[in-house]
N, C-alpha and C positions, 0 to 999 in steps of 0.2 A: 112457548118459545116463538111461535109465529107472530103472536101479538106484540112481543118485544121487538122483533125485527120490523114489524109494521110501524111502530111508534118510535123507532130509533132516531130518525132525523129530528123529530119533534123534541125528544129528550136531549139530543145534542144541542139544539138551538136554545132550549131552556137553560141548560148548564152553562153555555157560553154567555148568555144574558146575565145569569146570576154572578158569574165570575167577573164580567165587565162592570157590573154595578156594585161590586165588592160586597155582595150579600154573603158570599161564602169566603172565608179567609183561611189562609194557611196557618199552621202552627207557628211558623217563623214570624209572620206578620203579627200574630197575636202576642207573641213574646216581645217583639219590638215595641208594640203599643203599651204593653204592661210596663216595660222599663221606662218609657217616656212618662207614663202616669206616676210611677214611683218617684222619679226625679222631680216632677212638678210638685208633688205633695211634700217632698223633703225641703224644697225651696220656699214654699208658701206657708207651711204650717209648722208649729212647734211640737216637739215630742212631749209625751206625758212626763217623762223624767225631768226635762228642762222646765216645764211649768211647775212641777212640784218643788224643784230647787228654787225657783224664783219666788214662790209663795213663802218658803222657809226664810229666804233672805228678807222679804218684806216684813214678815212677822218679827224677825230679829231686830230690824231697823225700828219698828214700832215700839218694841220693848226698850230699846236704847233711848228713843225720843221721850218715852214716858219717864224714864229714870232722870233724864236731864231736866224735864219739866218739873218733876218732884224736887230736885235739888234747887232749882231756881225758886220755887215756891217756899221751900224751907229756909232759904237765905233771907227772904223778905220778912 
């Protein structure tokens, strides 16, 4: 306990430095940053479901174009 009291001022200075430099964060700050990251990701990237739906639509369009092409070739 005596060594703790002896180094207490140094420990306080180190803790204040870490808090000022934002090396140590509070759970509230961490949650706020997490929400910001989630919002940025939702704005910039597509979800897996929307990409799958888009691929299905492209595949359906390709099939329709192929049918139209076959009809045009059959008429000639």
